[in-house]
C-alpha positions in Angstrom: -3.9 -12.8 9.0 -5.7 -11.4 6.0 -4.9 -7.7 5.6 -5.1 -7.2 1.8 -7.8 -8.8 -0.4 -8.0 -8.7 -4.2 -11.3 -9.4 -5.8 -11.6 -9.7 -9.6 -15.0 -8.7 -10.8 -16.8 -9.1 -14.1 -20.3 -8.0 -13.1 -22.3 -8.5 -9.9 -22.2 -12.1 -8.9 -21.3 -14.6 -6.2 -17.8 -13.3 -5.7 -19.2 -10.0 -4.4 -21.6 -11.8 -2.2 -18.8 -14.0 -0.8 -16.6 -10.9 0.0 -19.5 -9.1 1.6 -20.0 -12.1 4.0 -16.3 -12.4 4.6 -16.1 -8.8 5.6 -18.5 -9.6 8.5 -15.9 -11.7 10.1 -14.1 -9.8 12.9 -10.6 -10.7 11.8 -11.2 -9.5 8.2 -13.2 -6.4 8.9 -10.1 -4.2 8.9 -8.7 -5.6 5.6 -7.9 -3.4 2.6 -9.8 -4.4 -0.5 -8.6 -4.0 -4.1 -11.5 -4.3 -6.6 -10.1 -5.2 -10.1 -11.7 -5.4 -13.5 -9.6 -6.3 -16.5 -10.5 -5.4 -20.1 -8.9 -7.5 -22.7 -7.4 -5.9 -25.8 -10.0 -5.0 -28.5 -9.7 -4.7 -32.3 -10.4 -1.0 -32.4 -9.9 2.1 -30.2 -13.7 2.7 -30.3 -14.5 -0.8 -29.0 -11.8 -0.5 -26.4 -13.3 2.8 -25.2 -16.7 1.1 -24.9 -15.3 -1.8 -22.9 -13.5 0.5 -20.6 -16.7 2.5 -20.0 -18.6 -0.7 -19.3 -15.7 -1.8 -17.0 -16.0 1.4 -15.0 -19.7 0.8 -14.5 -19.0 -2.8 -13.3 -16.6 -1.4 -10.7 -19.1 1.3 -9.7 -21.8 -1.4 -9.2 -19.4 -3.5 -7.1 -18.5 -0.6 -4.9 -22.2 0.3 -4.4 -23.1 -3.3 -3.5 -20.2 -4.0 -1.2 -20.6 -0.7 0.8 -17.0 -0.8 2.1 -15.1 1.9 3.9 -13.8 4.1 1.1 -10.6 4.5 2.9 -10.0 0.8 2.7 -10.9 0.4 -1.0 -8.6 0.6 -4.0 -10.3 0.4 -7.5 -8.3 -0.8 -10.4 -9.4 -0.8 -14.1 -6.7 -2.4 -16.2 -6.1 -3.4 -19.8 -4.5 -6.7 -20.7 -4.7 -10.4 -20.4 -6.8 -11.1 -17.3 -4.6 -14.1 -16.2 -1.4 -12.1 -16.2 -3.0 -8.9 -14.9 -4.6 -10.5 -11.8 -1.3 -12.0 -10.8 0.5 -8.7 -11.4 -2.0 -6.7 -9.3 -1.9 -9.3 -6.5 1.8 -8.9 -6.3 1.6 -5.1 -6.5 -1.0 -5.0 -3.7 0.7 -7.7 -1.7 -2.6 -9.5 -1.5 -3.1 -12.1 1.2 -6.2 -13.5 -0.6 -7.4 -13.5 -4.2 -11.2 -14.0 -4.7 -12.3 -15.1 -8.2 -15.3 -16.7 -9.8 -15.1 -20.1 -11.3 -17.3 -22.1 -13.7 -16.0 -25.3 -12.2 -14.5 -26.6 -15.5 -12.6 -29.8 -15.2 -9.6 -31.3 -16.9 -9.0 -30.1 -20.5 -12.0 -27.8 -20.4 -10.0 -25.3 -18.3 -7.3 -25.1 -21.0 -9.6 -25.2 -24.0 -11.9 -22.5 -22.6 -9.0 -20.4 -21.4 -10.2 -20.5 -17.8 -8.9 -17.4 -16.1 -9.3 -18.5 -12.5 -7.7 -21.9 -13.1 -4.6 -20.3 -14.7 -4.3 -17.7 -12.0 -4.2 -20.4 -9.4 -1.4 -22.1 -11.3 0.7 -19.0 -11.5 0.2 -17.4 -8.1 1.7 -18.3 -4.8 -1.1 -16.6 -2.9 -4.2 -18.1 -1.2 -7.1 -18.1 -3.6 -10.8 -18.4 -2.9 -12.7 -19.8 -5.8 -16.4 -19.3 -5.9 -18.2 -21.5 -8.4 -21.3 -20.3 -10.2 -23.4 -23.2 -9.0 -22.8 -23.2 -5.3 -24.7 -21.6 -2.5 -23.0 -18.7 -0.7 -23.6 -18.7 3.0 -22.2 -16.9 6.1 -19.1 -18.7 7.2 -19.9 -20.9 10.2 -18.4 -24.3 9.3 -15.0 -24.7 7.7 -13.6 -28.0 6.6 -9.8 -28.4 6.5 -8.4 -31.3 4.5 -5.6 -32.1 6.9 -2.3 -34.0 6.9 1.1 -33.1 8.3 2.2 -31.0 5.4 3.2 -27.3 5.7 0.3 -26.4 3.3 -2.3 -28.2 5.5 -0.9 -26.5 8.5 -1.2 -23.1 6.8 -4.8 -24.0 5.9 -5.5 -24.8 9.5 -4.0 -21.5 10.7 -6.1 -19.6 8.2 -9.3 -21.5 9.1 -8.8 -20.9 12.8 -8.2 -17.2 12.3 -11.6 -16.9 10.5 -13.5 -19.0 13.0 -12.3 -18.0 16.4 -14.4 -14.9 16.7 -17.5 -16.4 15.1 -20.1 -17.5 17.7 -21.2 -21.1 17.2 -18.6 -21.8 14.5 -17.1 -25.2 14.0 -13.8 -26.5 12.5 -14.1 -29.8 10.7 -10.8 -31.6 10.3 -10.8 -34.5 7.8 -7.9 -36.9 7.2 -8.2 -39.3 4.3 -6.0 -42.4 4.6 -5.0 -44.5 1.7 -5.5 -47.7 3.8 -9.1 -48.5 4.8 -7.9 -50.9 7.6 -5.8 -48.1 9.0 -8.8 -45.7 9.0 -11.1 -48.3 10.6 -8.5 -48.9 13.3 -8.8 -45.3 14.5 -11.4 -45.5 17.3 -11.0 -41.9 18.4 -10.1 -39.5 15.5 -9.0 -36.8 18.1 -6.1 -39.0 19.1 -5.0 -39.8 15.6 -1.3 -38.8 15.5 -1.8 -36.5 12.5 -5.0 -34.8 13.7 -4.0 -34.5 17.4 -1.8 -31.4 17.0 -4.6 -29.7 15.0 -7.1 -30.6 17.7 -4.8 -29.2 20.3 -4.5 -25.9 18.5 -8.3 -25.6 18.0 -8.7 -26.2 21.7 -6.1 -23.5 22.5 -8.0 -21.0 20.4 -11.4 -21.9 21.7 -12.8 -23.1 18.4 -15.3 -26.0 18.4 -14.2 -28.9 16.2 -15.2 -32.2 14.7 -12.7 -34.8 13.5 -13.1 -37.3 10.7 -10.8 -40.1 9.7 -11.8 -42.0 6.6 -10.2 -43.8 3.6 -10.6 -43.6 -0.2 -10.0 -41.0 -2.8 -9.2 -37.8 -0.9 -11.0 -35.5 -3.2 -14.2 -37.6 -3.3 -14.2 -38.1 0.4 -13.7 -34.4 1.2 -16.5 -33.3 -1.2 -18.8 -36.1 0.2 -18.4 -35.1 3.8 -18.6 -31.4 2.9 -22.0 -32.0 1.4 -23.2 -34.3 4.2 -22.1 -31.8 6.9 -23.4 -28.7 5.1 -19.9 -27.1 5.1 -19.7 -23.4 4.2 -16.1 -23.3 3.1 -13.4 -25.9 2.3 -9.8 -25.0 2.7 -7.0 -27.3 1.5 -3.3 -27.0 0.9 -2.0 -27.1 -2.6 1.7 -27.8 -2.5 4.0 -26.3 -5.1 5.5 -29.2 -7.1 7.2 -27.2 -10.0 10.9 -26.5 -9.9 11.8 -22.8 -9.6 12.6 -22.6 -13.3 9.1 -23.6 -14.2 7.1 -21.4 -11.7 6.0 -19.0 -14.4 4.3 -21.9 -16.2 1.0 -23.7 -15.3 1.2 -26.9 -13.4 -0.1 -29.4 -16.0 -1.0 -32.0 -13.3 -3.5 -29.6 -11.8 -4.7 -28.3 -15.2 -5.4 -31.9 -16.4 -7.4 -32.8 -13.3 -4.7 -35.0 -11.7 -4.5 -33.3 -8.3 -6.6 -33.2 -5.1 -7.0 -29.4 -5.4 -8.3 -29.6 -9.0 -10.9 -32.3 -8.0 -12.1 -30.4 -5.0 -12.2 -27.1 -7.0 -14.5 -28.7 -9.5 -16.7 -30.9 -7.4 -17.0 -29.1 -4.0 -20.5 -28.1 -2.9 -19.2 -24.8 -1.5 -16.5 -22.2 -2.1 -12.9 -23.5 -1.9 -9.9 -21.7 -0.4 -6.7 -23.1 -1.9 -3.7 -22.4 0.2 0.1 -22.7 0.1 2.4 -22.5 3.0 4.7 -20.1 1.2 1.9 -17.5 1.1 0.7 -17.8 4.6 
């Protein structure tokens, strides 16, 4: 259940719109929200003062736009490296969800442009909702879950159901992408597929309408294709932690270089993407 949300703001944009719509969902309405703006170090005290003043106005604009219960809002204006600061504040606030904007940069572009959202995702263990500049933001009604039998996929399913179960007319879309086309073609009824069946059972138990898809091919491409075809409002996928404990303070180069499912979907998805890890659910 989402009880503490951290949103990093840099001026009114799609992140605030996304949060405003999320706060309409019954299971999220009681959540505490931390609104964060980070000012990077400046070359002079005078310039830093100007940036801090501008940052204060950015926060004030966000508060005015979101119109949240003041008792549930915590405003943070911080100085420092945005990548490290977002992770630090998320830990301090015990955030169940981080919301950040993303330019949808791929591969080396994320490194060369010093992409904040991509690095934060590498370094945090918390669910993260990325909102690209070029996607439409709509009320959550259809959520697609990229599903397999991993703990991370199960955590994504749990989160999706918690969002959908109190939304009238909502639909859960379960998609499993097999590596073998013959195996996918052999599935006559996706609901009975051994991997999807437990998820279907849980959706039925919670009274959430669902649709099942079993396909084959490149997982990232298939997920994005079906998300566009079905007019999905949100994709949530698991993103397993592959780094050894000693390296968890460093970015995962496989993701940064575009070699992972989560990186492909983050860049190519036609809607916001919620990246989830079982350790944070």
